[in-house]
C-alpha positions as a Markdown table, in Angstrom:
| # | Residue | x | y | z |
|---|---|---|---|---|
| 1 | Met | 0.1 | 0.5 | -0.4 |
| 2 | Thr | 1.5 | 3.3 | -1.0 |
| 3 | Arg | -0.3 | 6.3 | 1.3 |
| 4 | Pro | 0.0 | 10.0 | -0.6 |
| 5 | Ala | 1.9 | 12.4 | 2.0 |
| 6 | Pro | 1.0 | 13.2 | 5.0 |
| 7 | Glu | -0.6 | 16.7 | 4.4 |
| 8 | Ile | -2.9 | 14.9 | 1.6 |
| 9 | Val | -3.9 | 11.8 | 4.1 |
| 10 | Ala | -5.2 | 15.0 | 6.8 |
| 11 | Arg | -6.5 | 16.8 | 4.2 |
| 12 | Val | -8.7 | 13.8 | 2.8 |
| 13 | Glu | -9.6 | 12.8 | 6.0 |
| 14 | Arg | -11.1 | 16.1 | 6.8 |
| 15 | Leu | -12.8 | 16.5 | 3.4 |
| 16 | Leu | -14.4 | 12.4 | 4.1 |
| 17 | Gly | -14.6 | 13.0 | 7.9 |
| 18 | Trp | -13.3 | 9.7 | 8.4 |
| 19 | Ala | -9.7 | 8.5 | 8.4 |
| 20 | Pro | -8.6 | 5.5 | 5.2 |
| 21 | Glu | -7.1 | 2.3 | 7.0 |
| 22 | Ser | -6.4 | 1.5 | 3.1 |
| 23 | Trp | -4.9 | 3.4 | 0.3 |
| 24 | Arg | -4.9 | 1.4 | -3.2 |
| 25 | Pro | -3.2 | 3.8 | -5.9 |
| 26 | Val | -5.3 | 3.3 | -8.6 |
| 27 | His | -3.8 | 3.3 | -11.9 |
| 28 | Gly | -5.4 | 4.1 | -15.3 |
| 29 | Gly | -6.5 | 7.0 | -17.1 |
| 30 | Tyr | -4.1 | 9.6 | -19.3 |
| 31 | Thr | -2.9 | 12.5 | -17.2 |
| 32 | Pro | -0.5 | 11.5 | -14.2 |
| 33 | Thr | -2.9 | 12.1 | -11.9 |
| 34 | Ala | -2.6 | 10.2 | -8.7 |
| 35 | Arg | -5.7 | 8.2 | -8.1 |
| 36 | Tyr | -6.6 | 5.6 | -4.6 |
| 37 | Ala | -9.3 | 3.4 | -3.6 |
| 38 | Val | -9.7 | 4.5 | -0.1 |
| 39 | Ala | -11.9 | 2.7 | 2.5 |
| 40 | Ala | -12.5 | 1.8 | 6.6 |
| 41 | Gly | -14.4 | -1.3 | 7.4 |
| 42 | Lys | -17.8 | -0.4 | 5.0 |
| 43 | Arg | -16.6 | 2.7 | 4.2 |
| 44 | Thr | -15.2 | 3.7 | 1.1 |
| 45 | Gly | -14.6 | 6.0 | -1.8 |
| 46 | Phe | -12.1 | 7.4 | -4.5 |
| 47 | Val | -9.8 | 9.9 | -4.2 |
| 48 | Lys | -7.6 | 12.4 | -7.4 |
| 49 | Val | -4.9 | 14.5 | -6.5 |
| 50 | Ala | -3.8 | 16.6 | -8.8 |
| 51 | Thr | 0.8 | 16.1 | -9.8 |
| 52 | Thr | 0.9 | 19.0 | -12.3 |
| 53 | Asp | -0.2 | 22.5 | -13.3 |
| 54 | Val | -2.5 | 20.4 | -16.9 |
| 55 | Thr | -4.0 | 18.0 | -13.8 |
| 56 | Ala | -4.5 | 20.7 | -10.8 |
| 57 | Arg | -6.2 | 22.8 | -13.8 |
| 58 | Gln | -8.7 | 19.5 | -14.9 |
| 59 | Ile | -9.7 | 18.7 | -11.2 |
| 60 | Asn | -10.6 | 22.3 | -10.6 |
| 61 | Cys | -12.5 | 22.2 | -13.5 |
| 62 | Glu | -13.9 | 19.2 | -12.1 |
| 63 | Ile | -15.0 | 20.5 | -8.9 |
| 64 | Val | -16.5 | 23.6 | -11.0 |
| 65 | Ala | -18.5 | 20.9 | -12.9 |
| 66 | Tyr | -19.9 | 19.0 | -9.8 |
| 67 | Ser | -21.1 | 21.7 | -8.3 |
| 68 | Gly | -23.5 | 22.4 | -11.1 |
| 69 | Ile | -24.7 | 18.9 | -12.3 |
| 70 | Ser | -26.9 | 16.4 | -10.5 |
| 71 | Gly | -28.6 | 13.5 | -12.0 |
| 72 | Asp | -28.6 | 9.7 | -11.6 |
| 73 | Phe | -25.7 | 9.6 | -14.0 |
| 74 | Val | -23.1 | 11.6 | -11.6 |
| 75 | Pro | -21.3 | 9.6 | -9.4 |
| 76 | Arg | -22.0 | 10.9 | -5.6 |
| 77 | Cys | -19.6 | 13.1 | -4.8 |
| 78 | Tyr | -18.0 | 13.1 | -1.4 |
| 79 | Gly | -15.6 | 16.0 | -0.9 |
| 80 | Ala | -13.6 | 18.9 | -2.9 |
| 81 | Asp | -10.9 | 20.7 | -2.1 |
| 82 | Pro | -9.8 | 23.5 | -5.3 |
| 83 | Asp | -6.2 | 24.4 | -4.8 |
| 84 | Pro | -4.5 | 26.0 | -7.7 |
| 85 | Asp | -1.4 | 23.7 | -7.4 |
| 86 | Thr | -2.9 | 20.6 | -5.2 |
| 87 | Pro | -6.4 | 20.4 | -5.8 |
| 88 | Ile | -8.4 | 16.9 | -4.1 |
| 89 | Leu | -11.3 | 15.6 | -5.1 |
| 90 | Ile | -12.9 | 12.6 | -3.3 |
| 91 | Ile | -16.4 | 10.7 | -5.6 |
| 92 | Glu | -17.7 | 7.1 | -5.0 |
| 93 | Asp | -15.7 | 4.1 | -5.3 |
| 94 | Leu | -17.1 | 2.5 | -8.6 |
| 95 | Ser | -14.4 | 0.1 | -8.8 |
| 96 | Ala | -17.9 | -3.0 | -8.6 |
| 97 | Ala | -19.4 | -1.6 | -12.0 |
| 98 | Ala | -19.1 | -3.4 | -15.0 |
| 99 | Trp | -16.7 | -0.8 | -17.3 |
| 100 | Pro | -16.9 | -2.1 | -20.9 |
| 101 | Pro | -16.0 | -3.0 | -23.3 |
| 102 | Pro | -17.1 | -6.0 | -24.9 |
| 103 | Trp | -20.5 | -3.8 | -25.4 |
| 104 | Thr | -23.3 | -5.7 | -25.4 |
| 105 | Glu | -26.5 | -4.2 | -27.1 |
| 106 | Ala | -27.9 | -4.0 | -24.0 |
| 107 | Ala | -25.5 | -1.5 | -22.9 |
| 108 | Val | -24.8 | 0.3 | -25.6 |
| 109 | Asp | -29.4 | 1.3 | -25.5 |
| 110 | Gln | -27.7 | 1.6 | -21.7 |
| 111 | Val | -25.8 | 4.4 | -21.9 |
| 112 | Leu | -27.5 | 5.8 | -25.2 |
| 113 | Glu | -30.2 | 6.5 | -22.8 |
| 114 | Ala | -28.0 | 8.2 | -20.1 |
| 115 | Ile | -26.3 | 10.5 | -22.6 |
| 116 | Asp | -29.8 | 11.6 | -23.5 |
| 117 | Arg | -31.2 | 12.1 | -19.6 |
| 118 | Met | -27.9 | 14.1 | -19.7 |
| 119 | His | -28.0 | 16.2 | -22.4 |
| 120 | Ala | -31.9 | 16.9 | -21.0 |
| 121 | Thr | -30.9 | 18.0 | -17.5 |
| 122 | Pro | -30.2 | 21.2 | -16.2 |
| 123 | Ser | -27.6 | 22.5 | -15.2 |
| 124 | Thr | -25.4 | 25.8 | -13.9 |
| 125 | Leu | -22.5 | 25.4 | -16.1 |
| 126 | Glu | -21.3 | 27.9 | -18.5 |
| 127 | His | -21.8 | 27.9 | -22.0 |
| 128 | Gly | -18.6 | 25.9 | -23.9 |
| 129 | Gly | -18.0 | 24.3 | -27.0 |
| 130 | Leu | -16.1 | 21.0 | -28.2 |
| 131 | Leu | -13.2 | 23.4 | -30.1 |
| 132 | Glu | -13.5 | 26.1 | -27.0 |
| 133 | Gly | -9.9 | 27.3 | -26.7 |
| 134 | Arg | -8.5 | 24.8 | -29.5 |
| 135 | Glu | -7.9 | 25.3 | -33.0 |
| 136 | Ala | -10.3 | 23.7 | -35.5 |
| 137 | Gly | -9.2 | 20.4 | -37.1 |
| 138 | Trp | -9.3 | 19.9 | -41.0 |
| 139 | Pro | -8.4 | 23.7 | -40.8 |
| 140 | Thr | -5.2 | 22.8 | -38.9 |
| 141 | Val | -4.3 | 19.9 | -41.0 |
| 142 | Ala | -5.0 | 22.2 | -44.0 |
| 143 | Ala | -2.2 | 24.4 | -43.0 |
| 144 | Asp | 0.1 | 22.0 | -41.7 |
| 145 | Pro | -1.1 | 19.0 | -43.1 |
| 146 | Glu | 2.5 | 16.7 | -42.3 |
| 147 | Ser | 2.0 | 15.0 | -39.2 |
| 148 | Phe | -1.1 | 13.4 | -40.0 |
| 149 | Leu | -0.3 | 12.2 | -43.5 |
| 150 | Ser | 1.9 | 10.4 | -41.5 |
| 151 | Leu | 0.0 | 8.4 | -40.4 |
| 152 | Gly | -0.5 | 6.9 | -43.3 |
| 153 | Leu | -4.0 | 6.6 | -43.3 |
| 154 | Val | -4.1 | 8.4 | -46.4 |
| 155 | Thr | -2.3 | 10.0 | -50.1 |
| 156 | Ala | -1.2 | 13.7 | -49.4 |
| 157 | Asp | -3.5 | 14.1 | -53.5 |
| 158 | Trp | -6.2 | 12.6 | -51.6 |
| 159 | Leu | -5.7 | 14.7 | -48.2 |
| 160 | Asp | -5.8 | 17.9 | -51.2 |
| 161 | Ser | -9.1 | 16.5 | -53.0 |
| 162 | Ala | -10.9 | 15.8 | -50.1 |
| 163 | Leu | -9.9 | 19.3 | -48.2 |
| 164 | Pro | -12.3 | 21.2 | -49.2 |
| 165 | Ala | -15.3 | 19.2 | -48.4 |
| 166 | Leu | -14.1 | 18.1 | -45.3 |
| 167 | Ile | -13.5 | 22.0 | -43.9 |
| 168 | Ala | -17.2 | 22.9 | -45.8 |
| 169 | Ala | -18.2 | 20.0 | -43.6 |
| 170 | Glu | -16.5 | 21.4 | -40.1 |
| 171 | Arg | -17.6 | 24.6 | -41.0 |
| 172 | Ser | -20.9 | 24.0 | -41.1 |
| 173 | Cys | -21.2 | 22.4 | -37.7 |
| 174 | His | -22.9 | 24.8 | -34.7 |
| 175 | Leu | -21.2 | 23.9 | -32.0 |
| 176 | Ala | -23.4 | 25.7 | -29.3 |
| 177 | Gly | -26.1 | 24.8 | -27.3 |
| 178 | Asp | -27.8 | 25.0 | -23.8 |
| 179 | Ala | -27.4 | 20.7 | -23.3 |
| 180 | Leu | -25.0 | 19.4 | -20.6 |
| 181 | Thr | -22.6 | 17.6 | -22.9 |
| 182 | His | -19.7 | 16.0 | -21.2 |
| 183 | Leu | -17.5 | 16.3 | -24.1 |
| 184 | Asp | -15.0 | 13.3 | -23.1 |
| 185 | Leu | -17.5 | 10.6 | -23.9 |
| 186 | Arg | -15.4 | 6.9 | -24.0 |
| 187 | Ser | -15.9 | 3.7 | -22.6 |
| 188 | Asp | -12.9 | 4.6 | -20.6 |
| 189 | Asn | -15.1 | 7.2 | -18.6 |
| 190 | Leu | -18.6 | 5.1 | -18.3 |
| 191 | Cys | -19.5 | 2.6 | -16.1 |
| 192 | Val | -22.8 | 0.6 | -16.0 |
| 193 | Thr | -23.5 | -0.1 | -12.1 |
| 194 | Pro | -26.7 | -2.0 | -10.3 |
| 195 | Ser | -28.5 | 1.6 | -10.4 |
| 196 | Gly | -27.6 | 2.5 | -14.0 |
| 197 | Val | -24.9 | 4.5 | -15.9 |
| 198 | Lys | -22.3 | 7.3 | -14.6 |
| 199 | Phe | -20.2 | 9.0 | -16.2 |
| 200 | Ile | -16.5 | 9.8 | -14.6 |
| 201 | Asp | -14.0 | 13.2 | -15.5 |
| 202 | Trp | -16.4 | 16.1 | -15.9 |
| 203 | Ala | -13.3 | 18.3 | -16.3 |
| 204 | Glu | -14.3 | 19.1 | -20.2 |
| 205 | Ala | -18.2 | 19.5 | -19.5 |
| 206 | Cys | -20.4 | 22.8 | -20.2 |
| 207 | Arg | -23.5 | 23.9 | -21.6 |
| 208 | Ser | -23.3 | 23.0 | -25.4 |
| 209 | Ala | -24.2 | 21.1 | -28.4 |
| 210 | Ala | -26.0 | 17.5 | -27.5 |
| 211 | Asp | -25.3 | 15.5 | -30.7 |
| 212 | Val | -21.7 | 17.2 | -30.7 |
| 213 | Asp | -20.9 | 15.2 | -27.6 |
| 214 | Leu | -23.0 | 12.5 | -29.1 |
| 215 | Gly | -20.8 | 12.5 | -31.5 |
| 216 | Phe | -17.5 | 12.8 | -30.0 |
| 217 | Phe | -18.7 | 9.8 | -28.6 |
| 218 | Leu | -19.3 | 6.9 | -31.2 |
| 219 | Pro | -16.0 | 6.6 | -33.0 |
| 220 | Ser | -15.1 | 4.8 | -30.0 |
| 221 | Leu | -18.1 | 3.4 | -29.3 |
| 222 | Ala | -17.1 | 1.4 | -33.1 |
| 223 | Tyr | -13.4 | 1.3 | -32.5 |
| 224 | Glu | -14.8 | -1.0 | -29.1 |
| 225 | Asn | -16.6 | -2.8 | -31.8 |
| 226 | Gly | -19.8 | -1.5 | -31.7 |
| 227 | Pro | -22.0 | 0.3 | -34.0 |
| 228 | Arg | -21.0 | 2.3 | -36.2 |
| 229 | Pro | -21.8 | 6.1 | -36.1 |
| 230 | Glu | -24.5 | 6.7 | -38.8 |
| 231 | Thr | -26.6 | 3.8 | -37.0 |
| 232 | Ile | -26.5 | 6.5 | -34.3 |
| 233 | Leu | -26.6 | 9.6 | -35.8 |
| 234 | Pro | -27.8 | 9.4 | -39.2 |
| 235 | Glu | -27.3 | 11.9 | -41.6 |
| 236 | Arg | -24.9 | 14.4 | -39.9 |
| 237 | Pro | -22.1 | 14.8 | -42.2 |
| 238 | Asp | -20.9 | 18.0 | -40.3 |
| 239 | Ile | -20.3 | 16.1 | -37.1 |
| 240 | Ala | -18.8 | 13.9 | -39.0 |
| 241 | Ala | -15.9 | 15.7 | -40.4 |
| 242 | Leu | -15.7 | 18.3 | -36.9 |
| 243 | Val | -14.9 | 14.7 | -34.9 |
| 244 | Ala | -12.7 | 13.0 | -37.8 |
| 245 | Gly | -11.1 | 16.7 | -38.2 |
| 246 | Phe | -10.4 | 16.7 | -34.1 |
| 247 | Phe | -8.5 | 13.4 | -34.2 |
| 248 | Ala | -6.4 | 14.2 | -37.6 |
| 249 | Ser | -4.9 | 17.5 | -36.4 |
| 250 | Arg | -4.0 | 16.2 | -33.2 |
| 251 | Ala | -3.1 | 12.3 | -33.6 |
| 252 | Gly | -0.1 | 12.2 | -35.4 |
| 253 | Lys | 2.3 | 15.2 | -33.6 |
| 254 | Pro | 4.4 | 14.0 | -30.8 |
| 255 | Asp | 3.7 | 11.5 | -27.4 |
| 256 | Ile | 3.0 | 14.1 | -24.8 |
| 257 | Pro | 4.9 | 13.8 | -22.5 |
| 258 | Leu | 2.8 | 13.7 | -18.5 |
| 259 | Ser | 0.4 | 11.7 | -21.2 |
| 260 | Pro | 2.3 | 9.7 | -23.7 |
| 261 | Phe | -1.5 | 7.8 | -24.4 |
| 262 | Val | -3.1 | 10.2 | -25.3 |
| 263 | Arg | -1.9 | 9.9 | -28.9 |
| 264 | Arg | -3.1 | 6.4 | -29.2 |
| 265 | Val | -6.1 | 6.7 | -27.9 |
| 266 | Gln | -6.4 | 9.8 | -30.9 |
| 267 | Arg | -5.8 | 7.1 | -33.2 |
| 268 | Glu | -7.7 | 4.9 | -32.1 |
| 269 | Gln | -10.4 | 7.5 | -32.7 |
| 270 | Leu | -9.0 | 9.0 | -36.0 |
| 271 | Ser | -9.4 | 5.2 | -37.3 |
| 272 | Thr | -13.4 | 4.9 | -37.1 |
| 273 | Ala | -14.4 | 8.7 | -37.4 |
| 274 | Leu | -12.4 | 9.1 | -40.4 |
| 275 | Pro | -14.9 | 6.6 | -42.7 |
| 276 | Trp | -17.7 | 8.0 | -40.7 |
| 277 | Ala | -17.0 | 11.2 | -42.3 |
| 278 | Ile | -15.9 | 10.2 | -45.5 |
| 279 | Arg | -19.0 | 7.9 | -45.8 |
| 280 | Ala | -21.0 | 11.0 | -44.7 |
| 281 | Leu | -19.6 | 12.8 | -47.3 |
| 282 | Asp | -19.2 | 10.6 | -50.0 |
| 283 | Leu | -15.9 | 10.5 | -50.5 |
| 284 | Pro | -13.8 | 8.4 | -52.3 |
| 285 | Pro | -12.2 | 5.7 | -50.3 |
| 286 | Pro | -8.1 | 6.8 | -49.9 |
| 287 | Ala | -7.0 | 3.8 | -51.2 |
| 288 | Asp | -8.4 | 5.1 | -54.8 |
Protein backbone atom coordinates (compact mmCIF):
# COMPACT_ATOMS: atom_id res chain seq x y z
CA MET A 1 0.00 0.00 0.00
CA THR A 2 1.37 3.42 -0.97
CA ARG A 3 -0.05 6.31 0.96
CA PRO A 4 0.24 9.89 -0.28
CA ALA A 5 2.10 12.56 1.65
CA PRO A 6 0.84 13.22 5.19
CA GLU A 7 -0.61 16.61 4.26
CA ILE A 8 -2.69 14.98 1.50
CA VAL A 9 -3.88 12.29 3.91
CA ALA A 10 -4.93 14.98 6.39
CA ARG A 11 -6.84 16.94 3.75
CA VAL A 12 -8.64 13.81 2.57
CA GLU A 13 -9.60 12.88 6.12
CA ARG A 14 -11.05 16.37 6.66
CA LEU A 15 -13.09 16.12 3.46
CA LEU A 16 -14.41 12.64 4.24
CA GLY A 17 -14.96 13.11 7.93
CA TRP A 18 -13.32 9.72 8.52
CA ALA A 19 -9.83 8.27 8.26
CA PRO A 20 -9.16 5.74 5.50
CA GLU A 21 -7.45 2.60 6.75
CA SER A 22 -6.35 1.51 3.27
CA TRP A 23 -5.04 3.47 0.30
CA ARG A 24 -4.91 1.46 -2.91
CA PRO A 25 -3.24 3.27 -5.83
CA VAL A 26 -5.40 3.07 -8.95
CA HIS A 27 -3.56 3.01 -12.26
CA GLY A 28 -5.14 4.09 -15.50
CA GLY A 29 -6.30 7.24 -17.19
CA TYR A 30 -4.24 9.32 -19.58
CA THR A 31 -2.82 11.92 -17.21
CA PRO A 32 -0.47 11.60 -14.21
CA THR A 33 -3.22 12.39 -11.71
CA ALA A 34 -2.71 10.44 -8.47
CA ARG A 35 -5.69 8.15 -7.87
CA TYR A 36 -6.54 6.09 -4.80
CA ALA A 37 -9.35 3.79 -3.75
CA VAL A 38 -9.69 4.34 -0.01
CA ALA A 39 -11.63 2.38 2.57
CA ALA A 40 -12.30 2.00 6.27
CA GLY A 41 -14.62 -0.89 7.01
CA LYS A 42 -17.65 -0.52 4.74
CA ARG A 43 -16.89 3.11 3.93
CA THR A 44 -15.15 3.66 0.59
CA GLY A 45 -14.19 6.48 -1.74
CA PHE A 46 -12.16 7.35 -4.80
CA VAL A 47 -9.59 10.13 -4.40
CA LYS A 48 -8.04 12.20 -7.19
CA VAL A 49 -5.04 14.42 -6.42
CA ALA A 50 -3.38 16.75 -8.91
CA THR A 51 0.33 16.22 -9.59
CA THR A 52 1.02 18.75 -12.38
CA ASP A 53 -0.24 22.12 -13.56
CA VAL A 54 -2.38 20.40 -16.19
CA THR A 55 -3.96 17.96 -13.76
CA ALA A 56 -4.56 20.79 -11.29
CA ARG A 57 -6.49 22.69 -13.95
CA GLN A 58 -8.47 19.58 -14.88
CA ILE A 59 -9.42 18.68 -11.31
CA ASN A 60 -10.38 22.26 -10.49
CA CYS A 61 -12.59 22.31 -13.61
CA GLU A 62 -14.12 19.02 -12.53
CA ILE A 63 -14.82 20.40 -9.06
CA VAL A 64 -16.72 23.27 -10.68
CA ALA A 65 -18.62 20.77 -12.81
CA TYR A 66 -19.72 18.71 -9.82
CA SER A 67 -21.15 21.85 -8.24
CA GLY A 68 -23.25 22.56 -11.33
CA ILE A 69 -24.65 19.14 -12.27
CA SER A 70 -26.89 16.55 -10.71
CA GLY A 71 -28.53 13.35 -11.88
CA ASP A 72 -28.42 9.60 -11.54
CA PHE A 73 -25.63 9.52 -14.15
CA VAL A 74 -23.25 11.49 -11.87
CA PRO A 75 -21.19 9.70 -9.21
CA ARG A 76 -21.77 10.80 -5.64
CA CYS A 77 -19.26 13.50 -4.69
CA TYR A 78 -17.94 13.08 -1.14
CA GLY A 79 -15.76 16.16 -1.01
CA ALA A 80 -13.68 18.62 -2.97
CA ASP A 81 -10.85 20.94 -2.05
CA PRO A 82 -9.99 23.38 -4.85
CA ASP A 83 -6.43 24.62 -4.81
CA PRO A 84 -4.28 26.31 -7.47
CA ASP A 85 -1.55 23.69 -7.16
CA THR A 86 -2.90 20.50 -5.55
CA PRO A 87 -6.69 20.25 -5.67
CA ILE A 88 -8.40 17.11 -4.38
CA LEU A 89 -11.67 15.54 -5.52
CA ILE A 90 -13.33 12.57 -3.81
CA ILE A 91 -16.19 10.63 -5.39
CA GLU A 92 -17.78 7.25 -4.81
CA ASP A 93 -15.62 4.22 -5.58
CA LEU A 94 -16.91 2.59 -8.76
CA SER A 95 -14.34 -0.21 -8.91
CA ALA A 96 -17.03 -2.90 -8.72
CA ALA A 97 -19.02 -1.49 -11.64
CA ALA A 98 -18.98 -2.97 -15.17
CA TRP A 99 -16.58 -1.04 -17.41
CA PRO A 100 -17.02 -1.74 -21.14
CA PRO A 101 -15.79 -3.05 -23.51
CA PRO A 102 -16.97 -5.57 -24.43
CA TRP A 103 -20.19 -3.92 -25.50
CA THR A 104 -23.55 -5.63 -25.64
CA GLU A 105 -26.57 -4.25 -27.44
CA ALA A 106 -28.23 -3.75 -24.05
CA ALA A 107 -25.23 -1.85 -22.67
CA VAL A 108 -25.11 0.41 -25.75
CA ASP A 109 -28.82 1.19 -25.36
CA GLN A 110 -28.41 1.86 -21.65
CA VAL A 111 -25.50 4.26 -22.21
CA LEU A 112 -27.28 6.10 -25.03
CA GLU A 113 -30.34 6.53 -22.83
CA ALA A 114 -28.15 7.94 -20.06
CA ILE A 115 -26.54 10.36 -22.52
CA ASP A 116 -30.00 11.54 -23.56
CA ARG A 117 -30.95 12.09 -19.90
CA MET A 118 -27.74 14.00 -19.30
CA HIS A 119 -28.40 16.25 -22.27
CA ALA A 120 -31.92 16.97 -21.00
CA THR A 121 -30.76 17.80 -17.45
CA PRO A 122 -30.77 21.48 -16.46
CA SER A 123 -27.36 22.80 -15.45
CA THR A 124 -25.78 25.99 -14.15
CA LEU A 125 -22.50 25.34 -15.98
CA GLU A 126 -21.21 27.96 -18.37
CA HIS A 127 -21.64 27.70 -22.12
CA GLY A 128 -18.72 26.27 -24.05
CA GLY A 129 -18.03 23.90 -26.91
CA LEU A 130 -15.82 21.17 -28.28
CA LEU A 131 -13.39 23.66 -29.82
CA GLU A 132 -13.43 26.14 -26.94
CA GLY A 133 -9.83 27.31 -26.69
CA ARG A 134 -8.75 24.78 -29.33
CA GLU A 135 -7.86 24.97 -33.00
CA ALA A 136 -10.34 23.75 -35.58
CA GLY A 137 -9.48 20.37 -37.07
CA TRP A 138 -9.30 20.29 -40.85
CA PRO A 139 -8.11 23.90 -41.27
CA THR A 140 -5.19 22.96 -39.00
CA VAL A 141 -4.47 19.89 -41.13
CA ALA A 142 -4.61 22.03 -44.28
CA ALA A 143 -2.10 24.50 -42.84
CA ASP A 144 0.33 21.75 -41.79
CA PRO A 145 -0.62 18.35 -43.20
CA GLU A 146 2.58 16.45 -42.44
CA SER A 147 1.69 15.08 -39.00
CA PHE A 148 -1.64 13.75 -40.27
CA LEU A 149 -0.11 12.29 -43.44
CA SER A 150 2.58 10.60 -41.33
CA LEU A 151 -0.14 8.27 -39.99
CA GLY A 152 -0.37 6.65 -43.44
CA LEU A 153 -4.17 6.72 -43.56
CA VAL A 154 -4.45 8.72 -46.79
CA THR A 155 -2.22 10.02 -49.55
CA ALA A 156 -1.34 13.65 -50.06
CA ASP A 157 -3.34 13.67 -53.32
CA TRP A 158 -6.40 12.28 -51.58
CA LEU A 159 -6.12 14.88 -48.83
CA ASP A 160 -5.79 17.74 -51.31
CA SER A 161 -8.95 16.68 -53.10
CA ALA A 162 -10.95 15.97 -49.92
CA LEU A 163 -9.98 18.98 -47.80
CA PRO A 164 -12.45 21.50 -49.32
CA ALA A 165 -15.42 19.25 -48.51
CA LEU A 166 -14.08 18.34 -45.06
CA ILE A 167 -13.40 21.96 -44.12
CA ALA A 168 -16.79 23.15 -45.38
CA ALA A 169 -18.64 20.42 -43.49
CA GLU A 170 -16.74 21.09 -40.27
CA ARG A 171 -17.41 24.82 -40.50
CA SER A 172 -21.14 24.18 -40.97
CA CYS A 173 -21.37 22.36 -37.63
CA HIS A 174 -23.01 24.38 -34.85
CA LEU A 175 -21.20 23.95 -31.54
CA ALA A 176 -23.40 26.15 -29.37
CA GLY A 177 -26.29 24.84 -27.33
CA ASP A 178 -27.87 24.65 -23.89
CA ALA A 179 -27.54 20.92 -23.23
CA LEU A 180 -25.42 19.61 -20.39
CA THR A 181 -22.52 18.05 -22.29
CA HIS A 182 -19.60 15.97 -21.06
CA LEU A 183 -17.37 16.35 -24.15
CA ASP A 184 -15.02 13.52 -23.18
CA LEU A 185 -17.26 10.48 -23.47
CA ARG A 186 -15.38 7.21 -23.93
CA SER A 187 -15.68 3.76 -22.41
CA ASP A 188 -12.99 4.54 -19.82
CA ASN A 189 -15.10 7.48 -18.65
CA LEU A 190 -18.29 5.52 -18.07
CA CYS A 191 -19.44 2.43 -16.25
CA VAL A 192 -22.63 0.52 -15.58
CA THR A 193 -23.71 0.07 -11.96
CA PRO A 194 -26.79 -1.59 -10.44
CA SER A 195 -28.30 1.89 -10.16
CA GLY A 196 -27.51 2.82 -13.77
CA VAL A 197 -24.80 4.35 -15.96
CA LYS A 198 -22.29 6.69 -14.34
CA PHE A 199 -20.12 9.16 -16.25
CA ILE A 200 -16.79 10.22 -14.71
CA ASP A 201 -14.06 12.76 -15.52
CA TRP A 202 -16.16 15.90 -15.98
CA ALA A 203 -13.30 18.34 -16.58
CA GLU A 204 -14.60 19.33 -20.04
CA ALA A 205 -18.27 19.63 -19.05
CA CYS A 206 -20.25 22.68 -20.12
CA ARG A 207 -23.49 23.62 -21.82
CA SER A 208 -23.17 23.11 -25.56
CA ALA A 209 -24.52 21.10 -28.50
CA ALA A 210 -25.95 17.71 -27.53
CA ASP A 211 -25.42 16.10 -30.96
CA VAL A 212 -21.76 17.11 -31.00
CA ASP A 213 -21.27 15.54 -27.57
CA LEU A 214 -22.90 12.33 -28.80
CA GLY A 215 -20.94 12.40 -32.06
CA PHE A 216 -17.67 12.77 -30.18
CA PHE A 217 -18.44 9.50 -28.34
CA LEU A 218 -19.37 7.38 -31.34
CA PRO A 219 -15.92 6.74 -32.92
CA SER A 220 -14.66 5.20 -29.68
CA LEU A 221 -17.76 3.03 -29.49
CA ALA A 222 -17.22 1.87 -33.08
CA TYR A 223 -13.52 1.18 -32.39
CA GLU A 224 -14.59 -1.18 -29.60
CA ASN A 225 -16.76 -3.23 -31.96
CA GLY A 226 -19.89 -1.22 -31.33
CA PRO A 227 -22.23 0.05 -34.05
CA ARG A 228 -21.13 2.42 -36.79
CA PRO A 229 -21.61 6.08 -35.84
CA GLU A 230 -24.21 6.75 -38.55
CA THR A 231 -26.51 4.03 -37.21
CA ILE A 232 -26.91 6.20 -34.08
CA LEU A 233 -26.46 9.67 -35.55
CA PRO A 234 -27.47 9.45 -39.23
CA GLU A 235 -27.15 12.12 -41.88
CA ARG A 236 -24.78 14.36 -39.96
CA PRO A 237 -21.79 14.94 -42.24
CA ASP A 238 -21.05 18.13 -40.33
CA ILE A 239 -20.49 16.27 -37.05
CA ALA A 240 -18.62 13.45 -38.77
CA ALA A 241 -16.23 15.97 -40.35
CA LEU A 242 -15.86 17.92 -37.09
CA VAL A 243 -14.99 14.85 -35.04
CA ALA A 244 -12.67 13.37 -37.66
CA GLY A 245 -10.91 16.72 -38.02
CA PHE A 246 -10.46 17.01 -34.27
CA PHE A 247 -8.54 13.74 -34.19
CA ALA A 248 -6.82 14.19 -37.56
CA SER A 249 -5.21 17.44 -36.40
CA ARG A 250 -3.86 15.83 -33.20
CA ALA A 251 -3.26 12.10 -33.61
CA GLY A 252 -0.02 12.42 -35.57
CA LYS A 253 1.67 14.87 -33.23
CA PRO A 254 4.49 13.77 -30.90
CA ASP A 255 3.50 12.05 -27.69
CA ILE A 256 2.76 14.28 -24.71
CA PRO A 257 5.52 13.49 -22.17
CA LEU A 258 3.27 13.43 -19.09
CA SER A 259 0.30 11.93 -20.94
CA PRO A 260 1.90 9.42 -23.33
CA PHE A 261 -1.27 7.46 -24.11
CA VAL A 262 -3.33 10.40 -25.39
CA ARG A 263 -2.02 10.17 -28.97
CA ARG A 264 -2.70 6.44 -29.06
CA VAL A 265 -6.33 6.99 -28.09
CA GLN A 266 -6.64 9.77 -30.66
CA ARG A 267 -5.27 7.45 -33.37
CA GLU A 268 -7.73 4.75 -32.34
CA GLN A 269 -10.68 7.14 -32.58
CA LEU A 270 -9.44 8.60 -35.87
CA SER A 271 -9.39 5.08 -37.33
CA THR A 272 -13.21 5.01 -37.11
CA ALA A 273 -13.98 8.74 -37.26
CA LEU A 274 -12.25 9.29 -40.62
CA PRO A 275 -14.16 6.47 -42.39
CA TRP A 276 -17.37 7.89 -40.89
CA ALA A 277 -16.61 11.30 -42.41
CA ILE A 278 -15.68 9.70 -45.75
CA ARG A 279 -18.98 7.81 -45.88
CA ALA A 280 -21.03 10.78 -44.68
CA LEU A 281 -19.55 13.12 -47.29
CA ASP A 282 -19.52 10.46 -50.03
CA LEU A 283 -15.79 10.96 -50.54
CA PRO A 284 -13.75 8.43 -52.53
CA PRO A 285 -11.96 5.82 -50.42
CA PRO A 286 -8.35 6.83 -49.67
CA ALA A 287 -7.05 3.86 -51.66
CA ASP A 288 -8.64 5.08 -54.91
